[in-house]
N, C-alpha and C positions, 0 to 999 in steps of 0.2 A: 636288291638282296645280295649280300656278300658272303662268301665262304670263308672269310678270314677267321682264324682261330681253330679251324679244324685240324691243322697240322700240329699246333702246340698242345691241343687237348687230347687228340687221339693218336699222336705219334706218327705224323705224316712226313716229316722231313727225312730225306735220305741220310742226313748226317747222323741221326739217331741210329739208323740201321747200320751205317758204315762204322760208327764208333763201337757199337756192340760187337759186330763181326770182327773188326780189326783188333780190338783189345783182347778178345777171346783167343785170337790166333797168335798175337805177339807177346802177351804178358808172360808166357812161360819161357820165352827166349831171353837169355841174359842181355842186359842193356848194351855191353860192349859189342856183341854180335849184331844187334839191331842198328847200332850207330855205324858200324862198318858197312852194313847193307845199304843204309841210307846214303852214305858217301858214294857208293858204287852206282846207285840209281840216279843220284844227282849229277854224276859225272857225264851222263849221256844227255845231250840237249833235248828239251821238250819236243822240238820239231822232229827229231829222230824217233822218239817214242811214238809220236802221232803217225808218222809214216809207217812204222812197224805195225801199228794197229790196223791201218788200212790194208797193208799187204797181207796181214794174217787173217783178213776178214773171211776167207774161205774156210779156214779151219776153226777160227774163233769168232763167230759172227757177233757175239755180244761185245767183244773188244772193239770191233769195227764201228759199233753204234755209239761208243762213248765219245761225247763231244769234248774237244780239247784234251785228248788223252794224255799228252805229254805234260801239260800244265798240272793235271790232276795227279800224275805219278810223282812229279816233283813236290807237290803239296803233301802227298802221302809220305814221301821220303823224309820230309822235315818233321813228321809226327812219329816216326818209328822209335825215337829215343824218349818218348813220353814216359813220365813216372807213374801215371795212373790213368784210369778212364777219364777222370775229370780234366787232367792235364791234356789228354788227347783231344777232348772236346774243345777246350780253350784254344788249342792250336788250330782247330778246324774253323773257328769263328773269328780268328785274328788274322789280320793282314801282315803284321810284323810280330814275331816272337820277341824281338829285341828293339823296342821303340827308340832307345838311345842311339841306335845306329843310323837313324834318320833325323830325329828331332833333337836339336841341341839342348842338352840339359834335361832330357825327358825322363819321366818315370811313369809307370803304368798307373793311371788313376784308379781309385777304388771303384769297383763295379761288381755286379753280380757274377760276371764271368771270372773275376780274379779272386773269388772267395769272399767278397763283402756282400753276403746275402743271408737271408734267414737260415737257421740251421737245417730246416727241411729234413728232420730226422725220420727215419723209417722208409725213406725212398731209396730205390736202387740208383745206380749211377746214371742210367738213361732217364729214369723218371725225374731225377734232379735236373737234368739238362732240359727236359720238357718244361719243368716248373720255372726254371730261370728264363727260358724264352717267353713263357707266359707273363712273367713279371717285368721283363726288360725289352726284349726284341719286339714283341708284339705291340705294346703300347707306344714305345719310343720310336719305332720305325714303320712297321706295317700299317698300323691304324692311322698314323700321321699322314702317310702317303695317300691312303684311301680318302681320308677326310678332306685333305687339301684339294685333291683332284675332283672329288664330288662337289664340294661346296664352291669351287671355282665356277661351276655351271649351275649353282643353286639346286643341286641334287641331293636329296636325303637318302642315306644308306642305313640299312638295318643288318645286324650280324647275328643270326640265330645261334651259331655255335657258342657265342659268348653269353647266352642266356644263363643266368646263375644256376638254374635247375639242370641245364645240360652239363655245365662244368662240374657241379657236385656229383651228378650221376657218373660222368666219365672218370672222375678221380676215385670213385668207389669200385670201379671195374678192376678185375685182375689184369696185370700188365700184359699177359698173353692175348688179351682181347684187342690189343692195340698193335703190337708187333708179334707176328707169328709166322714161323717157317720162311723167314726172309721177306715177308710182306708187311707193308706199312698200313695203318688205318684199317686193320683187319675187320673189325666189327662194322664199320661203315660200308665196307665193300660187300659184306654179307647182306646188309639191308638193301643196297643198290641192286644186287643181283636179282632181287625179286621184281624189280621194276624197269631196269635198264639193261639192254644187251651188253654182254661182257666185252665185246670188241670196242665199245665206247668207253669202257672203264680201264681195261688193261692196256694202258698206253704209258710210255715214259712220262715222268713228271716234267711239266714245262712251266717255267716261271714267266715273268713279264720283262725279261731283260731286253735292253736295247743294244745295238751294235756299237758300243762306245769305242771298242778297240779299232774297228774299221774307221770310224769317224775321226779318231785321233791321228790316224795315218793319212786321212784325206781332208775333208772340209774343215776340221778343227785343228789341223796341224799347226798353222801359223799362230792361232790363238794360244795353243798350248806351249809352243816354243817361246813365245813372249813371256808367259808366266813362269816357265821353267828355265829361263836364261840363267846361266851359272853366275854371272856377275850380279844379277838381281837377287838371287837366292843368298849369295854371300853377303851382300849389302844389307838385306833385311834381317839376317841373323837368326832365323827360326829353324832352318833346315841345314843339314850337311849337304852341300851341293853334289858331291861326288856320287853317292849311291843313287840319288835321284836322276842325275844325268846318265848313269849307267843303265838304269831302268828304262829311261826314255830312248836311249840308243838301241837297246835290245828290242824294245817294242817296235820301233820304226823299221828295223831290219826284219822283223817277223820271227826271230829266234825264240822269243818268249812273249806270251800275252800278258802284259802288265797293266791292263786297262783298269782294274779295280784299285790297285795301289796308286797308280798315277792319278786317278780321278779324285781320290781323297786329297792328295796334295794340291791338285788343280782347284778344287772347291775352296780350300783354305786360301790359296793365292788369290782367287777371284773375290772372296769375301774381304780379304785384306786390302785389295785394291779399291773396292767399293766403299769400305767403311773406315779404314784406318788411314790409308795413304792420303785421301783428300784432307783430312784433319791435319796430318803432318805437313802437307804442302801449305795449308792455310796458315798454320802457326809459323812456318818458316818465312812466308811472305810478310806476315805481321811483324816478325822480328826484324826483317830487312827494312821495312818502312820505318819502324821505331828507331832503328839504328841510324 
């Protein structure tokens, strides 16, 4: 039995809460002032923000509990100049706001996150985000991961939250049954309180992340270095080498945790090596023999 779908249907992701809270606070501030504040926040290295959070733990315990505080502050700084709540959300789910800075000749592909989605009229900005995740992120990422992991060991999974009747019921509920007073999945919590001790429920949300950042600095470093070699990137012609090498250097020295952005590049590079480069080498060898 899987709990997938509960976040998209009942408003469980923190990004829904953060988008609502942040947009309510910044939307009244003129954009030039927000942009200036963003530059000031980004001028302080993430590692310094994280150290500050730990040192301020006595006075601000919530701050001390935030994992990778500095990286999240830098991410937040990049969102301060957003034009709308939808633009703010798109920035939250994007690794690069400007793909052309990394991929040669890039343009943002049509997607639900970039406005190529059903009109979804009548929904608030946060409800629209939930609907887009339900239509895109859930089937294209979360469910794929679960299905591959389960079927690899011949395990059947069932997902009660995605029962058609549950989804229809959830979307008929008033929005404040999902997010209320800074609490996500409010109605589900009220049901659980009847059967489960609160201390088992009221805990920080935890995903299933793996320590990619640590691995890239350790056992995967040589593998990553080979795939991110500047001469190789330049020869293949898909990426601008400079920003990728800068990310790699910052990650290795620990000043910024770039694990997610680097992993995207590494996965493409690994796919390229396994699928395209053998064919290129084969064709090159055949041309040599024919010559």
